[in-house]
C-alpha positions in Angstrom: -58.3 -5.9 -97.6 -56.0 -7.8 -100.0 -57.1 -11.3 -100.9 -54.7 -14.2 -101.0 -53.5 -14.9 -104.5 -54.6 -18.2 -106.0 -53.0 -20.4 -108.6 -56.3 -21.6 -110.0 -57.7 -20.0 -113.1 -61.0 -18.2 -113.0 -63.1 -17.2 -109.9 -63.3 -19.4 -106.9 -66.6 -20.8 -105.6 -68.7 -18.5 -103.4 -67.9 -20.5 -100.1 -64.2 -20.5 -100.9 -64.1 -16.8 -101.7 -65.9 -15.9 -98.5 -63.6 -18.1 -96.4 -60.5 -16.7 -98.1 -61.7 -13.1 -97.5 -62.5 -13.7 -93.9 -59.4 -15.8 -92.9 -56.9 -12.9 -92.6 -59.4 -11.0 -90.4 -60.0 -14.0 -88.2 -56.3 -14.8 -87.9 -55.5 -11.2 -87.0 -58.3 -11.1 -84.4 -57.1 -14.3 -82.9 -53.5 -12.9 -82.6 -52.0 -15.9 -84.4 -48.3 -15.5 -85.6 -47.3 -16.7 -89.0 -45.3 -19.7 -87.8 -48.1 -21.3 -85.7 -50.2 -24.0 -87.4 -53.4 -22.4 -88.5 -52.0 -18.9 -88.5 -51.1 -16.8 -91.6 -48.6 -18.7 -93.6 -46.1 -17.6 -96.2 -47.6 -15.2 -98.9 -48.4 -18.1 -101.1 -51.7 -20.1 -101.4 -51.9 -23.6 -100.1 -50.8 -26.2 -102.5 -53.3 -28.5 -104.1 -52.3 -31.4 -101.8 -53.0 -29.3 -98.7 -56.6 -28.2 -98.7 -57.3 -24.9 -97.0 -59.1 -25.9 -93.8 -60.9 -23.2 -91.7 -59.3 -23.4 -88.2 -61.7 -24.2 -85.4 -63.1 -21.3 -83.4 -62.1 -20.5 -79.9 -63.7 -22.6 -77.2 -66.8 -21.1 -75.5 -65.8 -18.8 -72.7 -62.9 -17.1 -74.5 -62.9 -13.5 -75.6 -63.8 -14.2 -79.2 -67.4 -15.2 -78.6 -70.7 -13.9 -79.7 -71.9 -13.2 -76.2 -74.6 -15.8 -75.9 -74.1 -18.2 -73.1 -75.5 -21.2 -75.0 -73.4 -20.7 -78.2 -69.7 -20.9 -78.8 -67.9 -18.1 -77.0 -70.3 -17.5 -74.1 -70.3 -14.5 -71.9 -68.1 -16.0 -69.1 -64.8 -15.0 -70.7 -61.7 -16.2 -68.8 -58.5 -14.3 -69.1 -55.8 -15.2 -71.6 -53.8 -16.7 -68.9 -56.8 -18.8 -67.8 -57.4 -20.1 -71.3 -53.8 -21.0 -72.2 -52.0 -21.4 -69.0 -49.5 -18.7 -70.1 -50.4 -15.0 -70.3 -50.5 -13.9 -73.8 -49.3 -17.3 -75.2 -49.7 -16.9 -79.0 -51.5 -19.5 -81.0 -53.0 -21.4 -78.1 -56.4 -22.9 -78.5 -59.0 -20.6 -77.0 -56.7 -17.5 -76.8 -57.2 -14.2 -78.5 -55.9 -10.7 -78.3 -59.1 -9.5 -76.7 -60.4 -7.6 -79.7 -63.8 -9.4 -79.4 -64.0 -9.9 -83.2 -67.0 -12.1 -83.9 -65.2 -14.2 -86.4 -62.1 -14.9 -84.4 -61.0 -18.5 -84.5 -58.5 -20.6 -82.7 -55.9 -23.2 -83.7 -57.3 -26.7 -84.3 -56.1 -29.3 -81.8 -55.2 -31.6 -84.7 -54.3 -29.1 -87.5 -53.3 -30.2 -91.0 -49.6 -30.0 -91.7 -48.5 -27.4 -94.2 -45.6 -28.0 -96.4 -43.4 -25.6 -94.4 -44.3 -27.3 -91.2 -43.6 -30.7 -92.5 -40.1 -29.6 -93.4 -39.6 -27.9 -90.1 -38.6 -29.8 -87.0 -40.6 -27.8 -84.5 -44.1 -28.3 -86.0 -44.9 -31.4 -84.0 -43.7 -29.7 -80.8 -46.0 -26.7 -81.4 -48.9 -29.0 -82.0 -48.2 -30.8 -78.8 -48.0 -27.5 -76.9 -51.3 -26.4 -78.5 -52.9 -29.7 -77.4 -51.7 -29.4 -73.8 -52.9 -25.8 -73.6 -56.3 -26.8 -75.0 -56.7 -29.6 -72.5 -55.8 -27.3 -69.7 -58.3 -24.7 -70.8 -61.0 -27.3 -71.4 -60.6 -29.0 -68.1 -60.7 -25.7 -66.2 -63.9 -24.9 -68.0 -65.5 -28.2 -67.1 -64.3 -27.9 -63.5 -66.1 -24.5 -63.2 -69.5 -26.2 -63.4 -71.3 -26.9 -60.2 -74.5 -28.7 -61.3 -74.9 -31.4 -63.9 -76.0 -29.2 -66.7 -73.2 -26.8 -66.2 -70.6 -29.5 -66.4 -72.0 -31.1 -69.5 -72.4 -27.7 -71.1 -68.8 -26.9 -70.2 -67.6 -30.1 -72.0 -69.6 -29.3 -75.1 -68.5 -25.6 -75.3 -64.9 -26.5 -74.7 -64.7 -29.1 -77.5 -67.1 -27.9 -80.2 -65.7 -26.9 -82.7 -62.1 -26.7 -81.5 -61.7 -30.4 -80.9 -64.7 -31.8 -82.8 -67.5 -30.5 -85.0 -70.1 -32.3 -82.9 -70.5 -34.1 -79.6 -73.1 -36.4 -78.2 -73.2 -36.9 -74.4 -75.0 -39.9 -73.0 -75.5 -40.3 -69.2 -76.8 -43.2 -67.2 -80.5 -42.9 -66.3 -80.9 -42.6 -63.4 -77.4 -41.6 -62.3 -76.3 -43.5 -59.2 -75.3 -41.4 -56.2 -72.2 -42.3 -54.2 -72.1 -45.9 -53.1 -75.8 -46.7 -53.8 -76.4 -49.6 -56.1 -77.3 -48.6 -59.6 -80.7 -49.7 -60.9 -81.0 -52.3 -63.6 -81.2 -52.3 -66.6 -78.2 -50.2 -67.6 -79.9 -47.4 -69.6 -78.1 -44.5 -71.2 -80.1 -41.3 -72.1 -79.0 -38.6 -74.5 -78.3 -35.7 -72.2 -77.0 -33.1 -74.8 -75.9 -32.9 -78.4 -74.1 -29.8 -79.7 -73.1 -29.0 -83.2 -71.9 -25.7 -84.7 -71.1 -24.7 -88.3 -69.5 -21.7 -90.0 -71.8 -19.4 -92.0 -70.5 -18.7 -95.5 -72.8 -15.9 -96.7 -71.0 -13.6 -99.1 -70.1 -10.2 -97.7 -70.2 -11.5 -94.1 -67.5 -12.6 -91.6 -67.3 -16.2 -90.9 -69.2 -16.7 -87.6 -70.3 -19.7 -85.7 -74.0 -20.5 -85.8 -76.0 -23.5 -84.4 -76.5 -26.3 -86.8 -80.2 -27.0 -87.1 -79.6 -30.6 -88.4 -77.3 -32.4 -85.9 -76.5 -36.1 -86.3 -79.6 -38.1 -85.5 -79.3 -40.3 -82.4 -81.5 -42.4 -80.2 -82.8 -40.8 -77.1 -82.5 -43.9 -75.0 -80.1 -46.9 -75.3 -80.2 -50.0 -73.1 -76.7 -51.4 -72.8 -77.0 -55.2 -73.3 -74.7 -57.3 -71.1 -72.0 -58.8 -73.2 -72.7 -56.5 -76.2 -70.2 -54.5 -78.1 -71.2 -51.3 -76.3 -70.8 -52.9 -72.9 -67.4 -54.1 -73.8 -66.2 -50.7 -75.0 -67.6 -49.0 -71.9 -65.9 -51.7 -69.7 -62.6 -51.0 -71.4 -62.9 -47.3 -70.2 -60.3 -46.1 -72.9 -61.5 -44.0 -75.8 -61.5 -45.8 -79.2 -61.6 -44.6 -82.8 -65.0 -45.0 -84.4 -63.6 -46.9 -87.4 -62.5 -49.9 -85.4 -64.7 -53.0 -85.6 -65.8 -52.9 -81.9 -66.5 -49.2 -82.0 -68.6 -49.4 -85.2 -70.9 -52.0 -83.6 -70.9 -50.1 -80.3 -71.8 -46.8 -82.0 -74.6 -48.6 -84.0 -76.0 -49.9 -80.6 -75.6 -46.5 -78.9 -77.1 -44.3 -81.7 -79.8 -46.9 -82.5 -80.3 -49.0 -85.6 -82.6 -46.4 -87.2 -79.9 -43.7 -86.8 -76.8 -44.9 -88.7 -73.7 -42.8 -88.5 -73.4 -40.7 -91.8 -70.6 -41.7 -94.1 -67.4 -39.8 -93.9 -67.8 -38.7 -90.3 -64.8 -39.4 -88.0 -65.7 -40.5 -84.5 -64.1 -41.1 -81.1 -66.2 -43.0 -78.5 -65.1 -42.1 -74.9 -66.6 -43.9 -71.9 -67.3 -41.6 -68.9 -66.2 -43.4 -65.8 -66.8 -41.8 -62.4 -65.1 -42.9 -59.1 -66.7 -46.3 -59.0 -68.5 -47.1 -62.3 -69.2 -46.1 -65.8 -71.8 -43.3 -65.8 -72.1 -42.5 -69.5 -70.3 -42.0 -72.9 -69.3 -39.1 -75.1 -69.0 -39.3 -78.9 -66.8 -36.8 -80.6 -67.5 -36.3 -84.4 -65.6 -34.6 -87.2 -66.8 -33.8 -90.7 -65.1 -35.3 -93.7 -63.5 -32.0 -94.8 -61.6 -31.7 -91.5 -58.5 -33.6 -90.5 -59.2 -36.9 -88.9 -58.4 -37.8 -85.3 -54.8 -38.6 -84.5 -53.6 -41.2 -81.9 -52.8 -38.3 -79.5 -56.4 -37.1 -79.7 -57.4 -40.3 -77.9 -55.4 -39.0 -74.9 -57.2 -35.6 -75.2 -60.6 -37.4 -75.3 -59.6 -39.5 -72.3 -58.6 -36.5 -70.2 -61.9 -34.7 -71.2 -63.9 -37.8 -70.3 -62.2 -38.3 -67.0 -62.6 -34.7 -65.8 -66.3 -34.7 -67.0 -67.1 -37.9 -65.3 -65.5 -36.9 -62.0 -67.3 -33.5 -62.2 -70.6 -35.3 -62.8 -70.0 -37.5 -59.8 -69.4 -34.4 -57.6 -72.4 -32.6 -59.0 -74.7 -35.6 -58.3 -73.4 -35.8 -54.7 -73.8 -32.1 -54.3 -77.3 -32.2 -55.7 -78.2 -35.0 -53.2 -76.7 -33.0 -50.3 -78.6 -29.9 -51.4 -81.8 -31.9 -51.6 -81.2 -33.3 -48.1 -80.5 -29.8 -46.8 -83.7 -28.4 -48.4 -85.8 -31.2 -47.0 -84.2 -30.8 -43.6 -84.9 -27.1 -43.5 -88.4 -27.6 -44.8 -89.3 -30.1 -42.2 -87.7 -28.1 -39.4 -89.6 -24.9 -40.1 -93.5 -24.8 -40.2 -95.1 -25.3 -43.6 -97.7 -22.7 -42.8 -98.7 -20.6 -39.9 -101.9 -21.1 -37.9 -104.7 -18.6 -38.0 -105.5 -18.2 -34.3 -108.4 -16.0 -33.1 -107.6 -12.3 -32.7 -104.1 -12.2 -34.3 -102.7 -12.3 -37.9 -99.3 -13.8 -38.6 -96.7 -13.5 -41.4 -93.1 -14.9 -41.5 -90.0 -14.9 -43.6 -86.8 -17.1 -43.6 -83.6 -16.4 -45.5 -80.5 -18.7 -45.4 -77.1 -17.2 -44.9 -76.2 -18.0 -48.6 -77.4 -20.1 -51.4 -74.7 -22.6 -50.8 -75.6 -22.8 -47.0 -79.3 -23.5 -47.2 -79.7 -24.7 -43.6 -79.2 -23.0 -40.4 -80.2 -22.7 -36.8 -82.8 -20.0 -37.0 -86.4 -20.8 -36.5 -89.8 -19.3 -35.8 -93.1 -20.8 -34.6 -96.6 -19.9 -33.7 -98.4 -22.3 -31.4 -102.1 -22.0 -30.5 -102.8 -22.3 -26.8 -105.9 -22.8 -24.7 -108.1 -19.7 -24.2 -107.6 -18.5 -27.7 -104.0 -17.5 -26.8 -101.0 -18.0 -29.1 -97.3 -18.5 -28.3 -94.9 -16.7 -30.6 -91.4 -18.1 -30.7 -88.2 -17.1 -32.5 -84.8 -18.7 -31.9 -81.3 -18.9 -33.2 -78.9 -21.8 -32.7 -75.2 -20.9 -33.2 -73.9 -21.6 -36.7 -75.6 -22.4 -40.0 -74.8 -26.0 -40.7 -76.6 -29.4 -40.7 -75.7 -29.8 -37.0 -77.2 -26.4 -36.2 -80.4 -27.3 -38.0 -80.6 -30.6 -36.2 -80.2 -28.9 -32.8 -82.8 -26.3 -33.9 -85.3 -29.0 -34.7 -84.9 -30.6 -31.3 -85.3 -27.3 -29.5 -88.3 -26.4 -31.6 -90.0 -29.7 -30.9 -89.2 -29.3 -27.2 -90.7 -25.8 -27.3 -93.9 -27.1 -28.9 -94.3 -29.8 -26.3 -93.7 -27.3 -23.4 -96.2 -24.9 -25.0 -98.8 -27.6 -25.0 -98.4 -27.9 -21.3 -99.3 -24.2 -21.0 -96.3 -23.4 -18.9 -95.3 -19.8 -18.3 -92.8 -18.3 -20.8 -90.0 -18.3 -18.2 -90.6 -21.9 -17.4 -90.5 -22.8 -21.1 -87.1 -21.2 -21.5 -85.8 -22.9 -18.3 -86.7 -26.3 -19.7 -85.2 -25.4 -23.1 -82.0 -24.6 -21.3 -81.9 -28.0 -19.6 -82.6 -29.7 -23.0 -79.8 -27.8 -24.7 -77.4 -29.0 -21.9 -78.5 -32.6 -22.4 -77.7 -32.3 -26.1 -74.0 -31.7 -25.4 -71.5 -29.0 -24.7 -71.6 -25.7 -26.5 -75.1 -26.3 -27.7 -76.1 -22.7 -27.2 -79.0 -20.8 -28.7 -80.9 -17.6 -28.1 -84.7 -17.5 -27.9 -87.6 -15.1 -27.5 -90.9 -16.6 -26.2 -94.0 -14.6 -26.0 -97.7 -15.4 -25.2 -100.5 -13.2 -26.5 -103.9 -13.1 -25.0 -106.5 -11.6 -27.3 -109.1 -11.3 -24.6 -107.0 -9.3 -22.1 -105.0 -7.6 -24.9 -101.8 -8.4 -23.0 -98.6 -10.1 -24.0 -96.1 -11.9 -21.7 -92.5 -12.1 -22.9 -89.4 -14.0 -21.7 -86.0 -13.6 -23.3 -82.9 -15.8 -23.5 -80.2 -13.6 -24.9 -82.2 -12.6 -28.0 -82.5 -9.2 -29.6 -85.5 -7.4 -28.2 -88.8 -7.3 -30.1 -90.2 -4.1 -31.7 -93.8 -3.1 -31.3 -95.3 -0.9 -34.1 -98.3 1.0 -32.8 -101.3 1.9 -34.9 -100.4 5.6 -35.0 -97.0 4.8 -36.6 -94.8 4.9 -33.4 -92.3 2.0 -33.2 -90.7 1.2 -29.9 -88.1 -1.4 -28.8 -89.7 -3.3 -26.0 -87.8 -3.4 -22.7 -87.5 -7.0 -21.8 -84.9 -8.6 -19.6 -82.0 -9.8 -21.8 -81.4 -13.1 -20.0 -78.6 -15.6 -20.8 -78.6 -17.8 -23.9 -80.1 -21.2 -23.7 -77.4 -23.8 -22.9 -75.5 -21.7 -20.4 -77.2 -23.4 -17.4 -77.7 -22.2 -13.9 -79.5 -19.0 -14.7 -83.0 -17.7 -14.1 -85.3 -16.3 -16.8 -87.7 -13.4 -16.2 -91.0 -12.7 -17.9 -92.6 -9.3 -18.3 -96.3 -8.5 -19.1 -96.9 -5.7 -21.5 -99.9 -4.1 -23.2 -100.7 -5.3 -26.7 -103.3 -2.8 -28.1 -105.5 -3.7 -31.0 -103.9 -2.7 -34.3 -100.4 -3.0 -33.1 -97.8 -5.2 -34.8 -95.1 -7.2 -32.9 -91.9 -8.0 -34.8 -89.7 -10.9 -33.6 -86.5 -11.5 -35.5 -83.0 -13.1 -35.3 -79.8 -11.1 -35.2 -79.0 -11.8 -38.8 -81.5 -9.0 -39.7 -79.8 -6.3 -37.6 -76.2 -7.4 -37.2 -73.4 -7.8 -39.8 -69.8 -6.9 -40.5 -70.9 -3.4 -41.5 -72.9 -2.6 -38.3 -73.3 -3.6 -34.7 -76.5 -5.1 -33.4 -77.9 -1.9 -31.7 -77.3 0.2 -34.8 -79.2 -2.4 -36.7 -82.1 -2.4 -34.2 -82.4 1.4 -34.4 -82.3 1.2 -38.3 -85.1 -1.4 -38.1 -87.2 0.7 -35.8 -86.8 3.7 -38.1 -87.7 1.6 -41.1 -90.9 0.3 -39.4 -92.0 3.8 -38.4 -91.3 5.1 -41.9 -93.4 2.3 -43.5 -96.3 2.9 -41.0 -96.3 6.6 -42.0 -97.1 5.6 -45.6 -100.4 3.9 -44.6 -101.6 6.7 -42.4 -102.3 6.9 -38.6 -105.6 5.0 -38.8 -104.4 2.0 -40.8 -101.8 -0.6 -40.1 -99.5 -1.6 -43.0 -100.2 -5.0 -44.6 -98.3 -7.7 -42.8 -96.8 -9.4 -46.0 -95.8 -6.1 -47.5 -94.3 -5.1 -44.1 -92.1 -8.2 -44.0 -90.9 -7.6 -47.5 -90.1 -4.0 -46.7 -88.1 -5.0 -43.7 -86.0 -7.4 -45.7 -85.4 -4.7 -48.3 -83.3 -2.8 -45.7 -80.6 -5.4 -46.2 -77.8 -4.0 -48.3 -74.8 -5.7 -49.9 -72.7 -7.4 -47.3 -75.5 -7.6 -44.8 -76.2 -11.3 -45.2 -73.7 -12.8 -42.8 -76.2 -15.1 -41.0 -79.6 -16.7 -41.3 -82.6 -14.5 -40.9 -85.9 -15.6 -39.3 -88.7 -13.0 -39.1 -92.2 -13.4 -37.4 -94.7 -10.6 -37.5 -98.0 -10.6 -35.5 -100.8 -8.2 -35.9 -102.9 -7.9 -32.8 -106.6 -7.6 -33.5 -107.8 -8.9 -30.1 -111.3 -9.8 -29.1 -113.6 -7.0 -27.8 -115.0 -7.4 -24.3 -118.5 -7.3 -25.7 -117.7 -10.6 -27.6 -116.7 -12.5 -24.5 -118.9 -14.1 -21.9 -117.3 -15.8 -18.8 -118.7 -17.6 -15.8 -117.8 -19.8 -12.8 -119.9 -22.9 -12.1 -119.9 -24.8 -8.9 -119.2 -28.5 -9.4 -122.7 -29.7 -8.5 -125.6 -31.4 -10.3 -127.3 -28.1 -11.2 -124.3 -26.8 -13.0 -125.3 -28.1 -16.5 -128.7 -26.5 -16.3 -127.3 -23.2 -15.2 -124.7 -23.4 -18.0 -127.5 -23.8 -20.6 -129.4 -20.8 -19.3 -126.3 -18.6 -19.3 -125.4 -19.6 -22.9 -129.0 -19.0 -24.1 -128.9 -15.4 -22.8 -125.5 -14.7 -24.4 -126.6 -16.1 -27.8 -129.7 -13.9 -27.6 -127.6 -10.8 -26.9 -125.4 -11.7 -29.9 -128.3 -12.4 -32.2 -127.3 -16.1 -32.6 -130.5 -17.7 -31.5 -130.3 -20.2 -34.4 -127.4 -21.9 -32.6 -129.2 -22.2 -29.3 -130.3 -25.8 -29.5 -126.8 -27.1 -30.6 -125.0 -25.0 -28.1 -127.2 -26.0 -25.2 -126.8 -29.7 -26.1 -123.0 -29.6 -26.4 -122.5 -27.4 -23.3 -124.6 -29.7 -21.3 -122.5 -32.7 -22.3 -119.2 -31.1 -21.7 -120.1 -29.4 -18.4 -121.6 -32.7 -17.1 -118.3 -34.5 -17.8 -116.3 -31.7 -16.1 -118.5 -31.6 -13.0 -118.1 -35.4 -12.6 -114.4 -35.1 -11.9 -113.9 -31.5 -10.7 -113.3 -30.5 -7.1 -113.1 -26.7 -7.7 -115.4 -24.4 -9.7 -115.7 -25.1 -13.4 -115.1 -22.2 -15.9 -117.3 -21.6 -18.9 -116.4 -19.1 -21.5 -118.0 -18.1 -24.8 -116.1 -16.2 -27.5 -117.8 -14.6 -30.6 -115.4 -14.0 -33.5 -115.9 -15.4 -37.0 -116.9 -18.6 -35.2 -118.6 -19.3 -31.8 -116.1 -20.9 -29.4 -117.0 -22.5 -26.1 -114.4 -23.4 -23.5 -115.0 -25.5 -20.4 -112.2 -25.8 -17.8 -111.8 -27.9 -14.7 -109.0 -28.9 -12.3 -108.9 -32.6 -13.4 -105.8 -33.4 -15.6 -107.5 -36.4 -17.2 -108.3 -35.7 -20.9 -111.6 -37.0 -22.3 -111.4 -39.6 -25.1 -114.1 -40.4 -27.6 -115.2 -44.0 -27.5 -117.9 -46.1 -29.1 -120.6 -46.8 -26.6 -122.4 -50.2 -26.6 -126.2 -50.4 -27.0 -126.6 -51.3 -23.3 -124.4 -48.4 -22.0 -126.3 -45.5 -20.5 -123.4 -43.0 -21.0 -120.3 -42.5 -23.2 -122.1 -40.7 -26.1 -121.4 -37.1 -25.1 -118.1 -36.7 -27.1 -119.7 -38.5 -30.0 -122.3 -35.8 -30.2 -119.7 -33.1 -29.8 -117.7 -34.7 -32.7 -120.8 -34.9 -35.0 -122.2 -31.4 -34.3 -119.2 -29.2 -33.7 -117.1 -27.6 -36.4 -113.9 -28.5 -34.4 -113.2 -29.6 -30.9 -110.3 -30.6 -28.7 -108.9 -30.9 -25.2 -105.7 -29.4 -23.8 -104.0 -30.3 -20.6 -103.0 -27.3 -18.4 -100.6 -27.0 -15.5 -103.7 -26.9 -13.2 -106.2 -29.1 -15.0 -107.6 -29.1 -18.6 -109.8 -27.2 -21.0 -112.3 -28.8 -23.4 -113.4 -26.6 -26.3 -115.5 -26.7 -29.4 -116.4 -24.3 -32.2 -119.6 -23.8 -34.2 -119.9 -21.8 -37.4 -121.9 -18.6 -37.1 -122.8 -18.7 -40.8 -126.0 -20.5 -41.5 
């Protein structure tokens, strides 16, 4: 490559020589014509009155970058038309020929005037055109950011080093959201500082590298009311750093221990959002570069305005995303219960990252008698409204489950509740009750995709349940079916987002899901069920590109059941002798289970609970003992009045039964049924 001739005698300094050698390669890579400021000039060296200034590199995001997203020229390269506003516009800031040369540079927004340009009449027009194209490319880059960090990074990458050699961005801490009143005092925090320099190693192209020694600045700045910084921020317009007000304001912003280095040119631009000032940006240029021109204040004002409005939107979006996340988190269960005789696992996936809430839900509700209700539902849509309706229906389902209503009755009351919420409040729902003692499951459906039962041997079957009408239609009856639930089998409840998409209909998806479950079960062998968590993950892996059109809720239940040998069940007549008979029956069952060490506690607690039941019952009292990892005792009667623990006075003869139960039992509770109530307690079998 031929070097530019020089009028100076002797060899040039090392930095000058490397810059002179690299400049033609950079200009060629950037595609700059000879008549554009900063492009290859006439074949003569610059005169002594016009120092050779290296043109600023292309803004980050153009095709002349290094490929690192956090350095100039990141990986998100826009097209030439996007960077300039005109396809292939030569000499525009941030444009290139697409060669990807690592040393490609762009025209400076405020280039120095060469002698030829000063004599020409079109030099000023070209500079104005370059400035407009730069502002367009920079504002588009800022507008591409969604969150706060992306917007601030877009401002820094768009302006350093094309518009300035360094930028300091201060934002209010904390940032006010919308109309909320900002907190006092007015504090600015340094959010980001960016500075790049050109490496000048001999034999290497000039490339942009991070400067390890940026201008020192204070991390926090409290804006004093009536101070110089407050006045500049109140004025909103950018100001040159050499004005008297700006000098005092910069000293206050950067801190007294961080004076601005001599020779640096600065522009201080307030960042004003829709309602108030939210920060400030400081643009700095080194002494060897041309100073800021009056028109550069307009550029700084546009950059500051677009950045501030983008930050306002990002803060509002962040608040909405936080509300959506909190709403979804509170609508869905934090964790699943661990009822006796069944293992549970669940998954929830929103329709998209930008739509984090929806109407899909799942739930597992413990019921009296060691049973558990399994619920999966889907409200139409995936919006805040859908999530709110889902929350109301889920709460209603929990309340109805607590009354121990049959599944078809639960769906009937949910249908009435949806109609009370308003028109077009429709949802589908699957409600199932599993009894680990009888190894049976009762299922009622309201327009929901049918569940799939994966047997221990690897056979997967789609359960035949009545389809039913969706909740909210009104005027329809729901049916329930009772099916076998053998030990080791796995029931999968899901929403239609798992099996239906634009690429497949719902029944094709159900068949693919059934085949996927059967294939997964074959991997673990005929005598072992696949782990629940791994099974859920494997089911979601069947989703391919384009299959995420709706929310997905998934609930898997592994039926372990309770063996008949671990269950003892009796009926007791409501008479005075019932407590004594209950103690004898419990003693024999504990001896059969080798749990004699619990005899005294069990006899005492059973005597108290049965005595209370006999006092109000009119029909036989039920007594059931269940042996699992704990010993559970259940006493049922036909009185709906629930017992309440109270503090007995010294002169009272009774009222201490539940106090003893509360002190000796591991857990205890009382549940109202449609035909009475059940009082239960649990004792640990580990001594």
